[in-house]
C-alpha positions in Angstrom: 7.3 -54.7 19.4 6.7 -51.0 20.0 3.9 -50.2 22.1 0.7 -48.6 20.0 0.4 -45.2 19.9 -3.0 -43.8 21.3 -5.3 -41.0 19.8 -8.0 -39.6 21.4 -10.4 -37.2 19.2 -13.7 -36.4 20.1 -16.1 -38.6 17.6 -19.9 -39.1 16.8 -21.0 -42.8 17.4 -24.1 -43.6 15.0 -25.8 -46.8 15.3 -26.0 -47.8 11.5 -27.6 -51.3 12.0 -28.1 -54.0 14.7 -24.6 -54.6 15.8 -22.9 -52.2 13.6 -21.3 -48.8 14.8 -20.0 -45.9 12.8 -17.8 -43.4 14.3 -17.0 -40.1 12.3 -14.3 -37.6 13.5 -12.1 -34.9 12.3 -8.4 -35.1 12.7 -5.6 -33.2 11.1 -4.7 -34.8 7.7 -1.3 -34.6 8.6 -1.6 -37.4 11.2 -3.8 -40.0 9.1 -0.8 -41.8 7.9 -0.1 -42.8 11.6 -3.3 -44.3 12.3 -4.6 -45.5 8.8 -3.8 -46.9 5.5 -4.5 -44.8 2.6 -4.5 -46.8 -0.4 -5.0 -45.9 -4.4 -6.3 -48.1 -7.0 -4.1 -48.8 -9.7 -3.4 -51.2 -12.6 -1.3 -54.1 -12.6 1.2 -55.1 -15.6 -1.6 -56.9 -17.2 -4.0 -54.3 -16.9 -6.4 -55.9 -14.0 -7.6 -53.4 -11.3 -6.0 -53.7 -7.8 -7.3 -52.1 -5.0 -10.7 -50.6 -4.2 -12.4 -47.1 -5.3 -16.1 -46.3 -4.4 -17.9 -45.5 -7.5 -19.0 -42.0 -7.8 -22.7 -40.7 -7.6 -22.9 -38.3 -10.1 -25.8 -36.6 -9.4 -24.1 -35.9 -6.1 -20.9 -34.9 -7.7 -23.1 -32.5 -10.0 -24.9 -30.9 -7.2 -21.4 -30.2 -5.2 -20.0 -28.5 -8.5 -23.5 -26.3 -8.9 -22.8 -25.3 -5.1 -19.3 -24.4 -5.3 -19.8 -22.2 -8.3 -22.8 -20.4 -6.5 -20.5 -19.6 -3.6 -17.9 -18.0 -5.7 -20.0 -15.9 -7.8 
C-alpha cells in the first residue's frame, strides 16, 4: 500500500454545532482529484437517480445572476 500524500493548506475552522467542525480552504482545482472524489448525478438504465446533487436555491441563484449582469454593465 502506498503511503498517503499529505497536503498542507491554510484553512478556516468553524464550529458549526456542538461536536461538528467545518473547515474551508482554497486549493488549485487541478489538485482536487488527488484528495477528493467528485461525483456527478446520473441516471441508471431504468432511469433511477444515482448519486446526489444538492438542490438549487433559486432565489440565491437569481441574485447571483443579477450581480453578475450588473458587474458586466
